[in-house]
N, C-alpha and C positions, 0 to 999 in steps of 0.2 A: 504494500499500500503506499509506504513512503517513497519507493522507488517511482511509482506512478505519479506521485505528487511532484516529485523532483522533475521527472520528464515533463509533466505539464508546465511547471513554472520555468523550465528551461527553453522548452520548444516553443511555446506560445509567443513569448517575446521575439524570439528569432524569426519566427514566420511573420509577425507583424512588421518588424524591421525591415525584412526582405521585401515584402508587398509594398510598404511606403516608399522604399528606395525605388522599385521597379515603376511604380505608377508614377512617382515624383519625377523620375527621369523621363517618362514618356509624356506626361502632361504638364509639368513644372510644380514647383514647390507650392506656390500660391494656391493653385487649382487643388492640388492634394489636400492642403491644410483645410481649403474650403469643403470639400467633400466630407472629410473626418469631422469637421464642426457641424454641418448639415446633418449627416447621420446621427451625431450626438443628440442635436435637438430634436430631430424627427423622432428619434428612439425614445428620448426622454417624454414627449408628448404622447407618443403611442402607449408608453408604460404606465403613465398617468390615467389615461382613458381606460385601458384596459384593466388597471388595477381598481378604479371606481366601479367599473362593470361588474367585476368579480365580487367586490364588497357589497354591492347592490343585491347580486344573486345570493350571497351568503346571508344577508340580512332577510330576504324573502323566504329562504329555506328554514332560517331559525323561527322566523314567524309562523311557518307551516309546522314546525316540530320536526322538521327533517334535519338529521346532521349534515352540515355543509362540507363532506369529507372532499369531493371532487373539486370544489371550490377552494379548499384549503391547498390542494396541490397546483391548482392554477395560479393561486396567490405566490406560492413558493417559487413556481417557475417564472412568473413575472418578475418576481424579486431578483432571481438569477439573471434574468435578461436586462433588468436595469443595471445590476452590477457589471455585467459583461459589457454593455453599451458605455459605461464610463472608461473603459479601457480603449485608449486610442489606437485606431487600427481598423483594417478592412476585414480580416478574418473573424474577429469578435464581433464588430458590427453585424455582419452577417448572421452570426450565430444568435446575438440578441435579438435581432429584427425577426428572425424566424421564430424565436420563442414567443414572440408577440402575436403571432398569427394563430388564432384559435384553432384551426383544424390541425395545424402542426402539434401544438400543446395537446390535443387530444390524442392524437397517435403516439406522442411520447409518453403520455400517461398511460395508455394501454400498454406500451412495450415495458415501462418501468413497473406496472402492476404485475404483469407476467414474471418479470425478473424477480421482484420481490416474493411472488408466490412459489417461484422455483426455490428460491434461496430458503424459505422458510420450510418447504417440504424436504430439502436436502439437510436441513439441521443448521445451516449457516447463519439463520436468524433465530434469536431466542427471545421470546415474549414472556415478561415477568408479570406475574398478576400478584396484587397486594391486596 
């Protein structure tokens, strides 16, 4: 696990630097900076809009007495998208923007749910009852 984290923290900045240099050399530094700023602002606006939408659905579910489990996962993924969008670069912006698209989040929730179920079935996840 530590090695995977190290790889992520080492490779993501290198990929971003590489992409920024390539795009900057193709379209110029000013245009590259403008694109990074634009995607950051657009991502922040989308994250806020998606977050408010999820909060409204959570309230509606709780008012009906339904646990908002799906919306909690959506909220967590939107939070991850916001954090990733704060990182300057193209690859992280694309990942963050993809997480803000509801059908993409729905598919990711499905995949994560299956992965968690498999981990629980194989004994890799332990649930403690108190």
